[in-house]
N, CA, C and O atoms as a Tinker XYZ file with bonds, in Angstrom:
   412  protein
     1  N      0.842000   -1.184000    0.000000    73     2
     2  CA     0.000000    0.000000    0.000000    64     1     3
     3  C      0.880000    1.238000    0.000000    63     2     4     5
     4  O      1.698000    1.427000    0.901000    81     3
     5  N      0.716000    2.061000   -0.989000    73     3     6
     6  CA     1.526000    3.272000   -1.130000    64     5     7
     7  C      0.808000    4.466000   -0.497000    63     6     8     9
     8  O     -0.393000    4.655000   -0.691000    81     7
     9  N      1.539000    5.241000    0.239000    73     7    10
    10  CA     0.962000    6.428000    0.870000    64     9    11
    11  C      0.925000    7.538000   -0.172000    63    10    12    13
    12  O      1.933000    7.831000   -0.815000    81    11
    13  N     -0.230000    8.146000   -0.330000    73    11    14
    14  CA    -0.368000    9.208000   -1.329000    64    13    15
    15  C      0.182000   10.527000   -0.786000    63    14    16    17
    16  O      0.471000   10.668000    0.402000    81    15
    17  N      0.311000   11.471000   -1.691000    73    15    18
    18  CA     0.910000   12.762000   -1.355000    64    17    19
    19  C      0.077000   13.540000   -0.340000    63    18    20    21
    20  O      0.628000   14.290000    0.466000    81    19
    21  N     -1.226000   13.370000   -0.369000    73    19    22
    22  CA    -2.101000   14.162000    0.502000    64    21    23
    23  C     -1.844000   13.881000    1.983000    63    22    24    25
    24  O     -2.051000   14.753000    2.826000    81    23
    25  N     -1.392000   12.660000    2.300000    73    23    26
    26  CA    -1.126000   12.314000    3.698000    64    25    27
    27  C      0.111000   13.025000    4.248000    63    26    28    29
    28  O      0.294000   13.098000    5.463000    81    27
    29  N      0.941000   13.536000    3.379000    73    27    30
    30  CA     2.074000   14.350000    3.803000    64    29    31
    31  C      1.735000   15.836000    3.769000    63    30    32    33
    32  O      2.234000   16.614000    4.582000    81    31
    33  N      0.893000   16.217000    2.836000    73    31    34
    34  CA     0.595000   17.643000    2.680000    64    33    35
    35  C     -0.371000   18.167000    3.737000    63    34    36    37
    36  O     -0.292000   19.337000    4.113000    81    35
    37  N     -1.275000   17.329000    4.221000    73    35    38
    38  CA    -2.221000   17.785000    5.249000    64    37    39
    39  C     -1.498000   18.161000    6.554000    63    38    40    41
    40  O     -1.770000   19.235000    7.090000    81    39
    41  N     -0.594000   17.329000    7.087000    73    39    42
    42  CA     0.128000   17.780000    8.294000    64    41    43
    43  C      0.977000   19.031000    8.048000    63    42    44    45
    44  O      1.111000   19.876000    8.933000    81    43
    45  N      1.551000   19.147000    6.842000    73    43    46
    46  CA     2.328000   20.351000    6.528000    64    45    47
    47  C      1.415000   21.569000    6.497000    63    46    48    49
    48  O      1.796000   22.643000    6.963000    81    47
    49  N      0.207000   21.407000    5.947000    73    47    50
    50  CA    -0.748000   22.511000    5.921000    64    49    51
    51  C     -1.184000   22.896000    7.327000    63    50    52    53
    52  O     -1.301000   24.082000    7.635000    81    51
    53  N     -1.424000   21.911000    8.178000    73    51    54
    54  CA    -1.804000   22.188000    9.569000    64    53    55
    55  C     -0.674000   22.911000   10.292000    63    54    56    57
    56  O     -0.916000   23.868000   11.027000    81    55
    57  N      0.567000   22.453000   10.083000    73    55    58
    58  CA     1.718000   23.129000   10.694000    64    57    59
    59  C      1.825000   24.568000   10.227000    63    58    60    61
    60  O      2.059000   25.470000   11.031000    81    59
    61  N      1.655000   24.788000    8.923000    73    59    62
    62  CA     1.774000   26.136000    8.385000    64    61    63
    63  C      0.674000   27.040000    8.932000    63    62    64    65
    64  O      0.936000   28.189000    9.288000    81    63
    65  N     -0.548000   26.530000    9.000000    73    63    66
    66  CA    -1.660000   27.336000    9.525000    64    65    67
    67  C     -1.469000   27.646000   11.012000    63    66    68    69
    68  O     -1.773000   28.753000   11.456000    81    67
    69  N     -0.973000   26.684000   11.776000    73    67    70
    70  CA    -0.683000   26.942000   13.197000    64    69    71
    71  C      0.407000   27.997000   13.346000    63    70    72    73
    72  O      0.354000   28.834000   14.247000    81    71
    73  N      1.400000   27.951000   12.452000    73    71    74
    74  CA     2.457000   28.962000   12.476000    64    73    75
    75  C      1.930000   30.347000   12.151000    63    74    76    77
    76  O      2.307000   31.323000   12.799000    81    75
    77  N      1.059000   30.443000   11.153000    73    75    78
    78  CA     0.470000   31.748000   10.813000    64    77    79
    79  C     -0.363000   32.270000   11.970000    63    78    80    81
    80  O     -0.267000   33.443000   12.332000    81    79
    81  N     -1.181000   31.401000   12.552000    73    79    82
    82  CA    -2.018000   31.812000   13.680000    64    81    83
    83  C     -1.155000   32.289000   14.853000    63    82    84    85
    84  O     -1.428000   33.330000   15.452000    81    83
    85  N     -0.119000   31.521000   15.172000    73    83    86
    86  CA     0.753000   31.911000   16.282000    64    85    87
    87  C      1.490000   33.211000   16.010000    63    86    88    89
    88  O      1.669000   34.030000   16.912000    81    87
    89  N      1.920000   33.404000   14.761000    73    87    90
    90  CA     2.655000   34.622000   14.424000    64    89    91
    91  C      1.751000   35.853000   14.504000    63    90    92    93
    92  O      2.187000   36.915000   14.947000    81    91
    93  N      0.511000   35.714000   14.081000    73    91    94
    94  CA    -0.388000   36.866000   14.060000    64    93    95
    95  C     -1.023000   37.174000   15.409000    63    94    96    97
    96  O     -1.428000   38.312000   15.648000    81    95
    97  N     -1.118000   36.190000   16.293000    73    95    98
    98  CA    -1.811000   36.417000   17.562000    64    97    99
    99  C     -0.880000   36.644000   18.743000    63    98   100   101
   100  O     -1.316000   37.188000   19.758000    81    99
   101  N      0.360000   36.255000   18.652000    73    99   102
   102  CA     1.278000   36.395000   19.786000    64   101   103
   103  C      1.969000   37.751000   19.743000    63   102   104   105
   104  O      2.230000   38.296000   18.670000    81   103
   105  N      2.257000   38.279000   20.906000    73   103   106
   106  CA     2.998000   39.535000   21.025000    64   105   107
   107  C      4.386000   39.293000   21.591000    63   106   108   109
   108  O      5.208000   40.209000   21.618000    81   107
   109  N      4.661000   38.088000   22.039000    73   107   110
   110  CA     5.966000   37.737000   22.579000    64   109   111
   111  C      6.884000   37.398000   21.411000    63   110   112   113
   112  O      6.509000   36.621000   20.534000    81   111
   113  N      8.075000   37.971000   21.393000    73   111   114
   114  CA     8.989000   37.762000   20.265000    64   113   115
   115  C      9.446000   36.312000   20.143000    63   114   116   117
   116  O      9.620000   35.818000   19.029000    81   115
   117  N      9.641000   35.630000   21.249000    73   115   118
   118  CA    10.063000   34.230000   21.203000    64   117   119
   119  C      8.950000   33.365000   20.608000    63   118   120   121
   120  O      9.224000   32.485000   19.792000    81   119
   121  N      7.708000   33.606000   21.006000    73   119   122
   122  CA     6.584000   32.846000   20.458000    64   121   123
   123  C      6.430000   33.118000   18.964000    63   122   124   125
   124  O      6.090000   32.215000   18.200000    81   123
   125  N      6.678000   34.348000   18.551000    73   123   126
   126  CA     6.601000   34.672000   17.122000    64   125   127
   127  C      7.719000   33.967000   16.356000    63   126   128   129
   128  O      7.506000   33.505000   15.235000    81   127
   129  N      8.893000   33.883000   16.946000    73   127   130
   130  CA    10.012000   33.189000   16.301000    64   129   131
   131  C      9.722000   31.694000   16.161000    63   130   132   133
   132  O     10.024000   31.095000   15.129000    81   131
   133  N      9.142000   31.097000   17.194000    73   131   134
   134  CA     8.779000   29.682000   17.127000    64   133   135
   135  C      7.729000   29.449000   16.044000    63   134   136   137
   136  O      7.790000   28.455000   15.320000    81   135
   137  N      6.774000   30.356000   15.934000    73   135   138
   138  CA     5.746000   30.239000   14.897000    64   137   139
   139  C      6.356000   30.355000   13.505000    63   138   140   141
   140  O      5.962000   29.637000   12.586000    81   139
   141  N      7.299000   31.241000   13.357000    73   139   142
   142  CA     7.984000   31.384000   12.071000    64   141   143
   143  C      8.761000   30.118000   11.717000    63   142   144   145
   144  O      8.763000   29.691000   10.562000    81   143
   145  N      9.412000   29.523000   12.699000    73   143   146
   146  CA    10.135000   28.275000   12.460000    64   145   147
   147  C      9.174000   27.144000   12.094000    63   146   148   149
   148  O      9.510000   26.286000   11.278000    81   147
   149  N      7.996000   27.139000   12.687000    73   147   150
   150  CA     6.994000   26.139000   12.346000    64   149   151
   151  C      6.567000   26.273000   10.889000    63   150   152   153
   152  O      6.391000   25.271000   10.196000    81   151
   153  N      6.402000   27.495000   10.428000    73   151   154
   154  CA     6.046000   27.717000    9.023000    64   153   155
   155  C      7.178000   27.270000    8.096000    63   154   156   157
   156  O      6.924000   26.657000    7.060000    81   155
   157  N      8.412000   27.571000    8.460000    73   155   158
   158  CA     9.544000   27.155000    7.635000    64   157   159
   159  C      9.675000   25.631000    7.570000    63   158   160   161
   160  O     10.020000   25.085000    6.522000    81   159
   161  N      9.404000   24.949000    8.670000    73   159   162
   162  CA     9.458000   23.485000    8.663000    64   161   163
   163  C      8.358000   22.894000    7.789000    63   162   164   165
   164  O      8.572000   21.873000    7.136000    81   163
   165  N      7.192000   23.519000    7.767000    73   163   166
   166  CA     6.119000   23.050000    6.887000    64   165   167
   167  C      6.520000   23.196000    5.424000    63   166   168   169
   168  O      6.218000   22.328000    4.604000    81   167
   169  N      7.192000   24.278000    5.100000    73   167   170
   170  CA     7.669000   24.474000    3.724000    64   169   171
   171  C      8.729000   23.434000    3.379000    63   170   172   173
   172  O      8.749000   22.927000    2.257000    81   171
   173  N      9.604000   23.109000    4.317000    73   171   174
   174  CA    10.615000   22.077000    4.070000    64   173   175
   175  C      9.973000   20.719000    3.814000    63   174   176   177
   176  O     10.435000   19.970000    2.953000    81   175
   177  N      8.917000   20.396000    4.547000    73   175   178
   178  CA     8.194000   19.151000    4.292000    64   177   179
   179  C      7.635000   19.153000    2.875000    63   178   180   181
   180  O      7.704000   18.140000    2.180000    81   179
   181  N      7.089000   20.270000    2.447000    73   179   182
   182  CA     6.550000   20.356000    1.085000    64   181   183
   183  C      7.631000   20.169000    0.036000    63   182   184   185
   184  O      7.392000   19.505000   -0.973000    81   183
   185  N      8.811000   20.733000    0.243000    73   183   186
   186  CA     9.920000   20.532000   -0.688000    64   185   187
   187  C     10.205000   19.041000   -0.875000    63   186   188   189
   188  O     10.328000   18.561000   -2.002000    81   187
   189  N     10.310000   18.318000    0.234000    73   187   190
   190  CA    10.656000   16.901000    0.173000    64   189   191
   191  C      9.533000   16.097000   -0.466000    63   190   192   193
   192  O      9.796000   15.210000   -1.279000    81   191
   193  N      8.293000   16.389000   -0.114000    73   191   194
   194  CA     7.160000   15.635000   -0.650000    64   193   195
   195  C      7.029000   15.843000   -2.155000    63   194   196   197
   196  O      6.867000   14.879000   -2.903000    81   195
   197  N      7.097000   17.088000   -2.599000    73   195   198
   198  CA     6.964000   17.335000   -4.029000    64   197   199
   199  C      8.143000   16.749000   -4.810000    63   198   200   201
   200  O      7.973000   16.301000   -5.944000    81   199
   201  N      9.309000   16.750000   -4.222000    73   199   202
   202  CA    10.445000   16.120000   -4.887000    64   201   203
   203  C     10.232000   14.619000   -5.022000    63   202   204   205
   204  O     10.518000   14.033000   -6.066000    81   203
   205  N      9.735000   14.011000   -3.974000    73   203   206
   206  CA     9.553000   12.557000   -3.994000    64   205   207
   207  C      8.505000   12.136000   -5.015000    63   206   208   209
   208  O      8.690000   11.139000   -5.714000    81   207
   209  N      7.422000   12.874000   -5.109000    73   207   210
   210  CA     6.334000   12.448000   -5.975000    64   209   211
   211  C      6.439000   12.978000   -7.405000    63   210   212   213
   212  O      5.976000   12.314000   -8.333000    81   211
   213  N      7.019000   14.127000   -7.603000    73   211   214
   214  CA     7.099000   14.684000   -8.956000    64   213   215
   215  C      8.387000   14.278000   -9.676000    63   214   216   217
   216  O      8.377000   14.025000  -10.881000    81   215
   217  N      9.491000   14.216000   -8.932000    73   215   218
   218  CA    10.785000   13.866000   -9.519000    64   217   219
   219  C     11.463000   12.817000   -8.641000    63   218   220   221
   220  O     12.399000   13.144000   -7.913000    81   219
   221  N     11.012000   11.569000   -8.694000    73   219   222
   222  CA    11.523000   10.562000   -7.749000    64   221   223
   223  C     13.013000   10.258000   -7.861000    63   222   224   225
   224  O     13.622000    9.840000   -6.876000    81   223
   225  N     13.611000   10.453000   -9.021000    73   223   226
   226  CA    15.018000   10.110000   -9.182000    64   225   227
   227  C     15.974000   11.230000   -8.826000    63   226   228   229
   228  O     17.180000   10.997000   -8.740000    81   227
   229  N     15.481000   12.422000   -8.620000    73   227   230
   230  CA    16.373000   13.555000   -8.365000    64   229   231
   231  C     16.384000   13.908000   -6.881000    63   230   232   233
   232  O     15.590000   13.393000   -6.093000    81   231
   233  N     17.304000   14.800000   -6.524000    73   231   234
   234  CA    17.435000   15.168000   -5.113000    64   233   235
   235  C     17.386000   16.672000   -4.893000    63   234   236   237
   236  O     17.897000   17.166000   -3.889000    81   235
   237  N     16.779000   17.404000   -5.816000    73   235   238
   238  CA    16.724000   18.854000   -5.634000    64   237   239
   239  C     15.893000   19.258000   -4.415000    63   238   240   241
   240  O     16.240000   20.213000   -3.720000    81   239
   241  N     14.809000   18.544000   -4.153000    73   239   242
   242  CA    13.980000   18.854000   -2.980000    64   241   243
   243  C     14.738000   18.690000   -1.687000    63   242   244   245
   244  O     14.581000   19.485000   -0.760000    81   243
   245  N     15.570000   17.646000   -1.619000    73   243   246
   246  CA    16.389000   17.435000   -0.427000    64   245   247
   247  C     17.425000   18.545000   -0.271000    63   246   248   249
   248  O     17.693000   19.006000    0.838000    81   247
   249  N     17.994000   18.962000   -1.377000    73   247   250
   250  CA    18.997000   20.035000   -1.325000    64   249   251
   251  C     18.352000   21.348000   -0.882000    63   250   252   253
   252  O     18.906000   22.065000   -0.047000    81   251
   253  N     17.179000   21.663000   -1.443000    73   251   254
   254  CA    16.468000   22.870000   -1.023000    64   253   255
   255  C     16.099000   22.799000    0.452000    63   254   256   257
   256  O     16.155000   23.804000    1.161000    81   255
   257  N     15.722000   21.612000    0.911000    73   255   258
   258  CA    15.363000   21.456000    2.320000    64   257   259
   259  C     16.579000   21.675000    3.221000    63   258   260   261
   260  O     16.482000   22.375000    4.229000    81   259
   261  N     17.711000   21.090000    2.872000    73   259   262
   262  CA    18.919000   21.305000    3.676000    64   261   263
   263  C     19.343000   22.770000    3.664000    63   262   264   265
   264  O     19.775000   23.307000    4.684000    81   263
   265  N     19.218000   23.410000    2.505000    73   263   266
   266  CA    19.525000   24.833000    2.421000    64   265   267
   267  C     18.554000   25.635000    3.280000    63   266   268   269
   268  O     18.960000   26.576000    3.963000    81   267
   269  N     17.274000   25.270000    3.251000    73   267   270
   270  CA    16.270000   25.946000    4.081000    64   269   271
   271  C     16.531000   25.776000    5.560000    63   270   272   273
   272  O     16.340000   26.713000    6.336000    81   271
   273  N     16.965000   24.591000    5.962000    73   271   274
   274  CA    17.280000   24.351000    7.372000    64   273   275
   275  C     18.490000   25.186000    7.792000    63   274   276   277
   276  O     18.511000   25.732000    8.895000    81   275
   277  N     19.491000   25.288000    6.928000    73   275   278
   278  CA    20.673000   26.104000    7.249000    64   277   279
   279  C     20.300000   27.573000    7.373000    63   278   280   281
   280  O     20.756000   28.258000    8.289000    81   279
   281  N     19.476000   28.056000    6.459000    73   279   282
   282  CA    19.031000   29.447000    6.532000    64   281   283
   283  C     18.196000   29.685000    7.790000    63   282   284   285
   284  O     18.333000   30.720000    8.442000    81   283
   285  N     17.336000   28.733000    8.127000    73   283   286
   286  CA    16.506000   28.867000    9.329000    64   285   287
   287  C     17.360000   28.886000   10.591000    63   286   288   289
   288  O     17.060000   29.626000   11.528000    81   287
   289  N     18.412000   28.087000   10.626000    73   287   290
   290  CA    19.298000   28.080000   11.795000    64   289   291
   291  C     20.019000   29.416000   11.942000    63   290   292   293
   292  O     20.140000   29.944000   13.047000    81   291
   293  N     20.496000   29.956000   10.831000    73   291   294
   294  CA    21.170000   31.254000   10.885000    64   293   295
   295  C     20.185000   32.354000   11.268000    63   294   296   297
   296  O     20.517000   33.242000   12.053000    81   295
   297  N     18.988000   32.297000   10.723000    73   295   298
   298  CA    17.965000   33.299000   11.044000    64   297   299
   299  C     17.582000   33.226000   12.518000    63   298   300   301
   300  O     17.382000   34.258000   13.158000    81   299
   301  N     17.478000   32.016000   13.060000    73   299   302
   302  CA    17.128000   31.858000   14.471000    64   301   303
   303  C     18.228000   32.398000   15.372000    63   302   304   305
   304  O     17.942000   33.069000   16.363000    81   303
   305  N     19.464000   32.117000   15.043000    73   303   306
   306  CA    20.576000   32.626000   15.858000    64   305   307
   307  C     20.602000   34.143000   15.852000    63   306   308   309
   308  O     20.799000   34.767000   16.895000    81   307
   309  N     20.408000   34.734000   14.699000    73   307   310
   310  CA    20.393000   36.194000   14.605000    64   309   311
   311  C     19.200000   36.783000   15.345000    63   310   312   313
   312  O     19.336000   37.790000   16.040000    81   311
   313  N     18.032000   36.164000   15.202000    73   311   314
   314  CA    16.832000   36.676000   15.877000    64   313   315
   315  C     16.960000   36.571000   17.394000    63   314   316   317
   316  O     16.550000   37.483000   18.112000    81   315
   317  N     17.519000   35.479000   17.885000    73   315   318
   318  CA    17.697000   35.351000   19.329000    64   317   319
   319  C     18.695000   36.377000   19.851000    63   318   320   321
   320  O     18.514000   36.913000   20.944000    81   319
   321  N     19.735000   36.654000   19.092000    73   319   322
   322  CA    20.686000   37.701000   19.501000    64   321   323
   323  C     19.998000   39.061000   19.568000    63   322   324   325
   324  O     20.233000   39.829000   20.501000    81   323
   325  N     19.167000   39.358000   18.602000    73   323   326
   326  CA    18.435000   40.630000   18.617000    64   325   327
   327  C     17.470000   40.678000   19.790000    63   326   328   329
   328  O     17.357000   41.709000   20.453000    81   327
   329  N     16.773000   39.581000   20.056000    73   327   330
   330  CA    15.826000   39.548000   21.173000    64   329   331
   331  C     16.550000   39.713000   22.502000    63   330   332   333
   332  O     16.052000   40.406000   23.389000    81   331
   333  N     17.717000   39.090000   22.658000    73   331   334
   334  CA    18.479000   39.246000   23.907000    64   333   335
   335  C     18.910000   40.697000   24.099000    63   334   336   337
   336  O     18.802000   41.231000   25.203000    81   335
   337  N     19.391000   41.334000   23.048000    73   335   338
   338  CA    19.769000   42.749000   23.162000    64   337   339
   339  C     18.566000   43.625000   23.444000    63   338   340   341
   340  O     18.661000   44.580000   24.214000    81   339
   341  N     17.436000   43.310000   22.829000    73   339   342
   342  CA    16.205000   44.067000   23.099000    64   341   343
   343  C     15.782000   43.897000   24.552000    63   342   344   345
   344  O     15.331000   44.856000   25.178000    81   343
   345  N     15.922000   42.689000   25.100000    73   343   346
   346  CA    15.573000   42.448000   26.491000    64   345   347
   347  C     16.490000   43.219000   27.435000    63   346   348   349
   348  O     16.047000   43.713000   28.472000    81   347
   349  N     17.755000   43.320000   27.078000    73   347   350
   350  CA    18.692000   44.078000   27.927000    64   349   351
   351  C     18.324000   45.549000   28.004000    63   350   352   353
   352  O     18.521000   46.191000   29.036000    81   351
   353  N     17.787000   46.083000   26.913000    73   351   354
   354  CA    17.421000   47.503000   26.886000    64   353   355
   355  C     16.075000   47.743000   27.550000    63   354   356   357
   356  O     15.944000   48.647000   28.375000    81   355
   357  N     15.075000   46.946000   27.200000    73   355   358
   358  CA    13.695000   47.221000   27.612000    64   357   359
   359  C     13.198000   46.360000   28.764000    63   358   360   361
   360  O     12.143000   46.656000   29.325000    81   359
   361  N     13.917000   45.308000   29.137000    73   359   362
   362  CA    13.492000   44.370000   30.184000    64   361   363
   363  C     12.153000   43.716000   29.861000    63   362   364   365
   364  O     11.416000   43.318000   30.763000    81   363
   365  N     11.846000   43.610000   28.591000    73   363   366
   366  CA    10.587000   43.010000   28.126000    64   365   367
   367  C     10.812000   42.548000   26.697000    63   366   368   369
   368  O     11.597000   43.160000   25.973000    81   367
   369  N     10.142000   41.485000   26.274000    73   367   370
   370  CA    10.271000   41.035000   24.894000    64   369   371
   371  C      8.923000   41.081000   24.181000    63   370   372   373
   372  O      8.639000   40.262000   23.307000    81   371
   373  N      8.117000   42.031000   24.562000    73   371   374
   374  CA     6.826000   42.231000   23.920000    64   373   375
   375  C      7.022000   43.074000   22.662000    63   374   376   377
   376  O      7.798000   44.030000   22.663000    81   375
   377  N      6.326000   42.721000   21.607000    73   375   378
   378  CA     6.484000   43.422000   20.337000    64   377   379
   379  C      6.011000   44.871000   20.443000    63   378   380   381
   380  O      6.556000   45.751000   19.776000    81   379
   381  N      5.019000   45.118000   21.262000    73   379   382
   382  CA     4.497000   46.477000   21.412000    64   381   383
   383  C      5.554000   47.429000   21.983000    63   382   384   385
   384  O      5.516000   48.628000   21.709000    81   383
   385  N      6.491000   46.906000   22.769000    73   383   386
   386  CA     7.541000   47.741000   23.350000    64   385   387
   387  C      8.658000   48.048000   22.362000    63   386   388   389
   388  O      9.530000   48.868000   22.652000    81   387
   389  N      8.645000   47.409000   21.215000    73   387   390
   390  CA     9.699000   47.643000   20.224000    64   389   391
   391  C      9.623000   49.033000   19.619000    63   390   392   393
   392  O     10.605000   49.501000   19.045000    81   391
   393  N      8.501000   49.698000   19.729000    73   391   394
   394  CA     8.378000   51.054000   19.211000    64   393   395
   395  C      9.195000   52.047000   20.023000    63   394   396   397
   396  O      9.465000   53.156000   19.560000    81   395
   397  N      9.593000   51.655000   21.240000    73   395   398
   398  CA    10.433000   52.527000   22.069000    64   397   399
   399  C     11.799000   52.749000   21.455000    63   398   400   401
   400  O     12.429000   53.778000   21.702000    81   399
   401  N     12.267000   51.801000   20.659000    73   399   402
   402  CA    13.593000   51.905000   20.073000    64   401   403
   403  C     13.647000   52.934000   18.947000    63   402   404   405
   404  O     14.737000   53.329000   18.534000    81   403
   405  N     12.517000   53.366000   18.450000    73   403   406
   406  CA    12.493000   54.351000   17.380000    64   405   407
   407  C     12.912000   55.739000   17.854000    63   406   408   409
   408  O     13.427000   56.545000   17.078000    81   407
   409  N     12.687000   56.001000   19.115000    73   407   410
   410  CA    12.943000   57.356000   19.638000    64   409   411
   411  C     14.320000   57.503000   20.205000    63   410   412
   412  O     14.680000   58.580000   20.680000    81   411
């Protein structure tokens, strides 16, 4: 019994929708970063699934996924550094307090 593509795409869609919901409803920078990572992981799942079903002999989907994971790791490290510096200045990591840095 072969598993069809939809059984991989539905969990990726649920992950992506949960990430969008978390990103739009949370005001905490760490929670927003986690939501963003959830969306990126859903996209990586889609890369692998579409590669497997559309081009079974090639490995471009795997390469894009590894590249996406590397970019996500670098983005997370940079975002956490920014959040730590923001916390040192404002003693809070709420997005609403980020407007204080403009002045």
